C-alpha positions in Angstrom: 26.5 10.8 -11.3 25.1 7.4 -12.1 23.7 6.1 -8.8 24.4 2.5 -7.9 22.5 0.3 -5.4 24.6 -1.3 -2.6 24.9 -5.0 -3.3 23.8 -6.0 0.2 20.4 -4.3 0.0 17.6 -6.7 -0.8 14.1 -6.0 -2.2 11.1 -8.0 -1.1 7.5 -7.6 -2.3 5.2 -7.6 0.7 1.5 -7.1 0.2 2.2 -5.5 -3.2 4.7 -3.0 -1.7 8.4 -3.0 -2.4 10.5 -3.2 0.8 14.2 -2.6 1.0 16.3 -4.2 3.8 19.6 -5.6 4.8 20.0 -8.9 6.6 21.7 -7.5 9.6 19.6 -4.4 10.1 16.3 -4.0 11.7 15.2 -1.1 9.5 13.1 -1.6 6.4 12.3 1.0 3.8 8.9 0.9 2.0 8.9 2.4 -1.5 6.0 4.1 -3.3 5.8 3.5 -7.0 7.9 6.4 -8.0 10.7 5.6 -5.5 10.5 2.0 -6.7 11.2 3.0 -10.2 14.0 5.3 -9.1 15.5 2.4 -7.1 15.3 0.1 -10.1 17.2 2.6 -12.2 20.0 3.0 -9.7 22.0 0.4 -11.6 25.1 2.4 -12.3 24.0 2.8 -16.0 21.3 5.6 -15.6 22.2 9.2 -14.8 19.9 11.4 -12.8 18.7 12.9 -16.1 17.9 9.4 -17.4 15.9 8.7 -14.3 14.0 12.0 -14.6 13.1 11.1 -18.2 11.8 7.6 -17.2 9.7 9.2 -14.4 8.1 11.6 -16.9 7.4 8.7 -19.4 6.1 6.3 -16.7 3.8 8.7 -14.7 1.4 11.5 -15.4 3.5 14.5 -14.3 1.7 17.9 -14.1 3.1 20.7 -16.3 5.8 22.6 -14.6 6.4 20.0 -11.9 10.1 19.8 -10.9 10.7 16.1 -11.4 14.5 16.7 -11.2 14.1 18.0 -7.7 12.0 15.0 -6.7 14.6 12.6 -8.2 17.4 14.4 -6.3 15.5 14.3 -3.1 14.8 10.6 -3.4 18.4 9.8 -4.3 19.5 12.0 -1.3 17.3 9.9 0.9 18.7 6.7 -0.4 22.2 8.0 0.3 21.3 9.2 3.8 19.9 5.7 4.5 23.2 4.2 3.1 21.4 2.3 0.4 23.5 3.7 -2.5 27.2 3.3 -3.2 28.6 6.8 -3.5 
């Protein structure tokens, strides 16, 4: 699977934080640095494995930490909040 952002979701930087929103919704989604990188890589070109590799390169990940599970959990959250096209 190569996750893809829905085209109607907007990103705005507010006080140094990345916020996802849609014009007609009241909900906003504030991303931490890891979720922000995952979001940026949801471009339809990167697989989950690609995203995991980028997380490992971009952050200090403790030995034995299950990055794949973290990526999957974040993607599942994006899907549940209807931010990704599936």
